[in-house]
C-alpha positions as CSV (number, residue, x, y, z in Angstrom):
1,M,-30.1,-22.9,-148.3
2,G,-29.7,-22.9,-144.6
3,L,-30.2,-25.9,-142.3
4,L,-33.5,-24.7,-141.0
5,S,-34.9,-24.3,-144.5
6,F,-33.7,-27.7,-145.6
7,M,-35.2,-29.4,-142.6
8,Q,-38.5,-27.6,-143.1
9,E,-38.7,-28.7,-146.7
10,N,-37.4,-32.3,-146.2
11,C,-38.4,-33.4,-142.7
12,K,-41.7,-34.1,-141.0
13,Y,-42.7,-34.3,-137.4
14,V,-43.1,-37.8,-135.9
15,T,-46.7,-38.9,-135.2
16,E,-47.9,-39.5,-131.7
17,E,-47.6,-43.2,-132.2
18,E,-44.0,-42.9,-133.4
19,Q,-43.1,-40.6,-130.5
20,K,-44.6,-43.2,-128.1
21,E,-42.4,-46.0,-129.7
22,L,-39.3,-43.8,-129.3
23,E,-40.1,-43.1,-125.7
24,E,-40.6,-46.8,-125.0
25,M,-37.0,-47.5,-126.2
26,N,-35.7,-45.6,-123.2
27,V,-32.8,-44.2,-125.3
28,D,-30.5,-41.9,-123.3
29,F,-29.6,-39.3,-125.9
30,S,-27.2,-37.6,-123.5
31,D,-25.0,-40.8,-123.4
32,S,-22.2,-40.2,-125.9
33,S,-20.2,-43.4,-125.1
34,G,-21.5,-45.4,-128.0
35,K,-19.9,-46.0,-131.4
36,E,-20.3,-43.7,-134.3
37,L,-21.6,-45.6,-137.4
38,S,-20.2,-45.0,-140.8
39,L,-22.5,-44.5,-143.8
40,D,-21.5,-47.9,-145.1
41,E,-22.6,-49.5,-141.8
42,V,-25.9,-47.8,-142.0
43,L,-26.6,-48.7,-145.6
């Protein structure tokens, strides 16, 4: 299974409300100076 197929089967689009919340966070997704989290840190 390719990545696109996997995403289409397992992911959903964000709602308009969720999108608004994300935009209000003012996250700069092009800024790569942050720390990469490990799986243990996320869980």
